[in-house]
The first five atom37 places (N, CA, C, CB, O) and aatype in JSON, in Angstrom:
{
  "aatype": [12, 0, 3, 15, 11, 2, 10, 14, 15, 15, 5, 15, 10, 15, 13, 19, 6, 0, 10, 18, 5, 3, 18, 10, 11, 3, 14, 7, 15, 19, 15, 14, 3, 17, 1, 15, 18, 13, 5, 7, 9, 15, 3, 7, 2, 7, 2, 7, 16, 2, 14, 14, 0, 13],
  "atom_mask": [
    [1, 1, 1, 1, 1],
    [1, 1, 1, 1, 1],
    [1, 1, 1, 1, 1],
    [1, 1, 1, 1, 1],
    [1, 1, 1, 1, 1],
    [1, 1, 1, 1, 1],
    [1, 1, 1, 1, 1],
    [1, 1, 1, 1, 1],
    [1, 1, 1, 1, 1],
    [1, 1, 1, 1, 1],
    [1, 1, 1, 1, 1],
    [1, 1, 1, 1, 1],
    [1, 1, 1, 1, 1],
    [1, 1, 1, 1, 1],
    [1, 1, 1, 1, 1],
    [1, 1, 1, 1, 1],
    [1, 1, 1, 1, 1],
    [1, 1, 1, 1, 1],
    [1, 1, 1, 1, 1],
    [1, 1, 1, 1, 1],
    [1, 1, 1, 1, 1],
    [1, 1, 1, 1, 1],
    [1, 1, 1, 1, 1],
    [1, 1, 1, 1, 1],
    [1, 1, 1, 1, 1],
    [1, 1, 1, 1, 1],
    [1, 1, 1, 1, 1],
    [1, 1, 1, 0, 1],
    [1, 1, 1, 1, 1],
    [1, 1, 1, 1, 1],
    [1, 1, 1, 1, 1],
    [1, 1, 1, 1, 1],
    [1, 1, 1, 1, 1],
    [1, 1, 1, 1, 1],
    [1, 1, 1, 1, 1],
    [1, 1, 1, 1, 1],
    [1, 1, 1, 1, 1],
    [1, 1, 1, 1, 1],
    [1, 1, 1, 1, 1],
    [1, 1, 1, 0, 1],
    [1, 1, 1, 1, 1],
    [1, 1, 1, 1, 1],
    [1, 1, 1, 1, 1],
    [1, 1, 1, 0, 1],
    [1, 1, 1, 1, 1],
    [1, 1, 1, 0, 1],
    [1, 1, 1, 1, 1],
    [1, 1, 1, 0, 1],
    [1, 1, 1, 1, 1],
    [1, 1, 1, 1, 1],
    [1, 1, 1, 1, 1],
    [1, 1, 1, 1, 1],
    [1, 1, 1, 1, 1],
    [1, 1, 1, 1, 1]
  ],
  "atom_positions": [
    [[78.71, 71.18, 112.7], [78.96, 72.56, 113.04], [78.02, 72.97, 114.17], [78.79, 73.47, 111.8], [76.84, 72.63, 114.17]],
    [[78.56, 73.71, 115.13], [77.76, 74.13, 116.27], [76.74, 75.18, 115.84], [78.65, 74.68, 117.4], [77.02, 76.02, 114.99]],
    [[75.58, 75.12, 116.44], [74.54, 76.1, 116.18], [74.98, 77.44, 116.77], [73.17, 75.64, 116.77], [75.37, 77.49, 117.94]],
    [[74.93, 78.51, 116.0], [75.43, 79.81, 116.45], [74.67, 80.34, 117.67], [75.34, 80.8, 115.33], [75.21, 81.17, 118.4]],
    [[73.45, 79.89, 117.9], [72.73, 80.38, 119.07], [73.33, 79.84, 120.37], [71.25, 79.98, 118.98], [73.01, 80.35, 121.44]],
    [[74.2, 78.85, 120.29], [74.83, 78.28, 121.47], [76.19, 78.89, 121.78], [74.98, 76.8, 121.3], [76.82, 78.55, 122.78]],
    [[76.65, 79.8, 120.92], [77.94, 80.43, 121.14], [77.78, 81.67, 121.99], [78.6, 80.78, 119.8], [76.74, 82.33, 121.93]],
    [[78.8, 82.01, 122.8], [78.7, 83.22, 123.61], [78.52, 84.44, 122.72], [79.94, 83.38, 124.5], [79.05, 84.51, 121.62]],
    [[77.77, 85.41, 123.22], [77.55, 86.64, 122.48], [78.17, 87.8, 123.26], [76.04, 86.89, 122.24], [78.65, 87.62, 124.38]],
    [[78.17, 88.97, 122.66], [78.74, 90.14, 123.33], [77.97, 90.49, 124.61], [78.75, 91.34, 122.38], [78.51, 91.14, 125.5]],
    [[76.73, 90.07, 124.69], [75.95, 90.34, 125.89], [76.43, 89.52, 127.08], [74.48, 90.06, 125.63], [76.22, 89.92, 128.23]],
    [[77.06, 88.39, 126.83], [77.54, 87.55, 127.91], [79.06, 87.58, 128.02], [77.05, 86.12, 127.71], [79.66, 86.73, 128.68]],
    [[79.69, 88.56, 127.36], [81.14, 88.6, 127.3], [81.81, 88.66, 128.68], [81.57, 89.79, 126.5], [82.76, 87.92, 128.92]],
    [[81.33, 89.5, 129.58], [81.97, 89.6, 130.89], [81.84, 88.29, 131.67], [81.35, 90.76, 131.7], [82.75, 87.9, 132.39]],
    [[80.71, 87.62, 131.52], [80.51, 86.32, 132.17], [81.5, 85.29, 131.63], [79.05, 85.82, 131.95], [82.14, 84.57, 132.4]],
    [[81.63, 85.23, 130.31], [82.53, 84.26, 129.68], [83.98, 84.59, 130.0], [82.32, 84.23, 128.15], [84.78, 83.68, 130.23]],
    [[84.33, 85.86, 130.02], [85.7, 86.25, 130.36], [86.06, 85.82, 131.78], [85.88, 87.76, 130.2], [87.17, 85.35, 132.03]],
    [[85.12, 85.98, 132.71], [85.36, 85.57, 134.09], [85.52, 84.05, 134.17], [84.2, 86.04, 135.01], [86.4, 83.55, 134.88]],
    [[84.68, 83.33, 133.45], [84.82, 81.86, 133.42], [86.16, 81.45, 132.84], [83.68, 81.23, 132.62], [86.8, 80.52, 133.33]],
    [[86.59, 82.15, 131.78], [87.85, 81.81, 131.13], [89.02, 82.07, 132.07], [88.03, 82.62, 129.83], [89.98, 81.29, 132.1]],
    [[88.96, 83.13, 132.83], [90.02, 83.39, 133.82], [90.06, 82.28, 134.86], [89.79, 84.76, 134.51], [91.14, 81.83, 135.25]],
    [[88.9, 81.83, 135.31], [88.83, 80.7, 136.24], [89.43, 79.45, 135.59], [87.37, 80.43, 136.68], [90.17, 78.7, 136.23]],
    [[89.09, 79.23, 134.33], [89.6, 78.06, 133.6], [91.12, 78.11, 133.49], [88.98, 78.0, 132.19], [91.79, 77.09, 133.67]],
    [[91.67, 79.29, 133.2], [93.12, 79.41, 133.09], [93.83, 79.11, 134.4], [93.49, 80.79, 132.61], [94.92, 78.53, 134.42]],
    [[93.21, 79.5, 135.51], [93.79, 79.24, 136.83], [93.65, 77.77, 137.22], [93.13, 80.13, 137.89], [94.57, 77.17, 137.75]],
    [[92.47, 77.21, 136.95], [92.17, 75.83, 137.32], [91.08, 75.29, 136.41], [91.74, 75.73, 138.82], [89.9, 75.54, 136.65]],
    [[91.46, 74.55, 135.36], [90.45, 74.04, 134.42], [89.34, 73.24, 135.09], [91.12, 73.2, 133.39], [88.22, 73.21, 134.58]],
    [[89.63, 72.59, 136.2], [88.62, 71.81, 136.89], [87.58, 72.63, 137.62], [0.0, 0.0, 0.0], [86.6, 72.09, 138.12]],
    [[87.79, 73.95, 137.67], [86.85, 74.8, 138.4], [85.63, 75.21, 137.56], [87.56, 76.05, 138.88], [84.69, 75.79, 138.08]],
    [[85.66, 74.9, 136.26], [84.51, 75.22, 135.41], [83.83, 73.92, 134.98], [84.95, 76.05, 134.16], [84.43, 72.85, 135.04]],
    [[82.59, 74.03, 134.55], [81.83, 72.83, 134.18], [82.47, 72.15, 132.97], [80.35, 73.2, 133.88], [83.18, 72.79, 132.19]],
    [[82.22, 70.87, 132.81], [82.79, 70.14, 131.66], [82.44, 70.77, 130.31], [82.31, 68.71, 131.68], [83.27, 70.75, 129.4]],
    [[81.24, 71.32, 130.17], [80.85, 71.97, 128.91], [81.74, 73.17, 128.61], [79.39, 72.4, 128.97], [82.24, 73.32, 127.5]],
    [[81.93, 74.03, 129.62], [82.78, 75.2, 129.42], [84.23, 74.79, 129.24], [82.65, 76.16, 130.6], [84.93, 75.39, 128.43]],
    [[84.68, 73.79, 129.96], [86.05, 73.31, 129.82], [86.3, 72.85, 128.38], [86.34, 72.15, 130.82], [87.33, 73.16, 127.78]],
    [[85.36, 72.11, 127.82], [85.45, 71.65, 126.45], [85.47, 72.83, 125.48], [84.29, 70.71, 126.12], [86.25, 72.83, 124.52]],
    [[84.64, 73.81, 125.72], [84.59, 75.0, 124.87], [85.94, 75.72, 124.88], [83.47, 75.96, 125.33], [86.48, 76.05, 123.83]],
    [[86.47, 75.96, 126.08], [87.74, 76.68, 126.19], [88.89, 75.87, 125.6], [88.02, 77.01, 127.64], [89.81, 76.45, 125.02]],
    [[88.86, 74.57, 125.75], [89.89, 73.73, 125.13], [89.81, 73.85, 123.61], [89.74, 72.26, 125.56], [90.84, 73.89, 122.94]],
    [[88.61, 73.91, 123.08], [88.42, 74.02, 121.64], [88.94, 75.32, 121.07], [0.0, 0.0, 0.0], [89.53, 75.34, 119.99]],
    [[88.72, 76.43, 121.79], [89.19, 77.71, 121.27], [90.67, 77.91, 121.52], [88.4, 78.84, 121.88], [91.28, 78.78, 120.88]],
    [[91.26, 77.15, 122.41], [92.68, 77.33, 122.68], [93.54, 76.49, 121.74], [93.0, 76.97, 124.12], [94.77, 76.57, 121.8]],
    [[92.93, 75.7, 120.88], [93.66, 74.88, 119.91], [93.89, 75.68, 118.63], [92.89, 73.57, 119.6], [93.25, 75.42, 117.61]],
    [[94.79, 76.62, 118.68], [95.09, 77.4, 117.47], [94.75, 78.85, 117.62], [0.0, 0.0, 0.0], [95.13, 79.5, 118.6]],
    [[94.03, 79.37, 116.66], [93.77, 80.81, 116.59], [92.41, 81.21, 117.15], [93.87, 81.26, 115.18], [91.91, 82.28, 116.81]],
    [[91.81, 80.4, 117.98], [90.51, 80.74, 118.53], [89.36, 80.22, 117.69], [0.0, 0.0, 0.0], [88.19, 80.43, 118.02]],
    [[89.68, 79.55, 116.62], [88.66, 78.97, 115.76], [88.85, 77.46, 115.8], [88.74, 79.54, 114.27], [89.34, 76.85, 114.85]],
    [[88.45, 76.87, 116.93], [88.69, 75.45, 117.16], [88.18, 74.57, 116.03], [0.0, 0.0, 0.0], [87.18, 74.89, 115.39]],
    [[88.86, 73.47, 115.8], [88.48, 72.58, 114.72], [87.21, 71.82, 115.02], [89.59, 71.62, 114.44], [86.46, 71.47, 114.11]],
    [[86.95, 71.56, 116.28], [85.74, 70.83, 116.68], [85.05, 71.59, 117.8], [86.09, 69.37, 117.13], [85.14, 71.18, 118.96]],
    [[84.35, 72.68, 117.48], [83.68, 73.4, 118.54], [82.63, 72.54, 119.21], [83.04, 74.67, 117.99], [81.92, 71.78, 118.55]],
    [[82.52, 72.65, 120.52], [81.55, 71.81, 121.24], [80.12, 72.24, 120.96], [81.82, 71.85, 122.73], [79.85, 73.41, 120.74]],
    [[79.24, 71.3, 120.99], [77.8, 71.59, 120.88], [77.21, 71.53, 122.26], [77.08, 70.59, 119.92], [77.27, 70.49, 122.92]],
    [[76.65, 72.62, 122.72], [76.07, 72.66, 124.06], [74.67, 72.13, 124.05], [76.08, 74.06, 124.61], [74.02, 72.08, 125.1]]
  ]
}
Protein backbone atom coordinates (compact mmCIF):
# COMPACT_ATOMS: atom_id res chain seq x y z
CA UNK A 1 0.00 0.00 0.00
CA UNK A 2 1.30 3.45 -0.90
CA UNK A 3 2.28 5.75 1.91
CA UNK A 4 -0.39 8.47 2.19
CA UNK A 5 2.24 11.20 2.43
CA UNK A 6 3.10 10.48 -1.22
CA UNK A 7 -0.43 11.05 -2.49
CA UNK A 8 -1.52 14.43 -3.87
CA UNK A 9 -3.26 16.65 -1.35
CA UNK A 10 -5.76 19.47 -1.72
CA UNK A 11 -2.87 21.91 -1.49
CA UNK A 12 -1.42 20.58 -4.74
CA UNK A 13 -4.77 20.02 -6.47
CA UNK A 14 -4.36 22.69 -9.17
CA UNK A 15 -0.87 21.38 -9.98
CA UNK A 16 -2.11 17.79 -10.27
CA UNK A 17 -5.15 18.83 -12.31
CA UNK A 18 -2.89 20.65 -14.79
CA UNK A 19 -0.63 17.60 -15.04
CA UNK A 20 -3.66 15.36 -15.57
CA UNK A 21 -4.89 17.57 -18.40
CA UNK A 22 -1.45 17.31 -20.01
CA UNK A 23 -1.56 13.53 -19.51
CA UNK A 24 -4.97 13.28 -21.17
CA UNK A 25 -3.70 15.21 -24.20
CA UNK A 26 -0.37 13.37 -24.41
CA UNK A 27 0.59 10.76 -21.80
CA UNK A 28 4.23 11.05 -22.86
CA UNK A 29 4.32 14.69 -21.81
CA UNK A 30 4.37 13.86 -18.08
CA UNK A 31 7.07 12.06 -16.12
CA UNK A 32 6.91 8.26 -15.85
CA UNK A 33 5.96 8.52 -12.15
CA UNK A 34 2.96 10.74 -12.87
CA UNK A 35 2.01 8.66 -15.91
CA UNK A 36 1.95 5.55 -13.71
CA UNK A 37 -0.14 7.37 -11.10
CA UNK A 38 -2.69 8.57 -13.64
CA UNK A 39 -2.88 5.13 -15.24
CA UNK A 40 -3.56 3.66 -11.81
CA UNK A 41 -6.42 6.01 -11.02
CA UNK A 42 -7.97 5.61 -14.45
CA UNK A 43 -8.39 1.84 -13.96
CA UNK A 44 -11.91 1.90 -12.56
CA UNK A 45 -13.40 4.30 -10.09
CA UNK A 46 -10.30 6.30 -9.19
CA UNK A 47 -9.20 3.81 -6.58
CA UNK A 48 -6.54 1.98 -8.56
CA UNK A 49 -5.76 -1.58 -7.60
CA UNK A 50 -2.01 -0.98 -7.56
CA UNK A 51 -1.32 2.64 -6.67
CA UNK A 52 2.24 3.62 -7.50
CA UNK A 53 4.77 4.27 -4.77
CA UNK A 54 6.69 7.45 -5.43
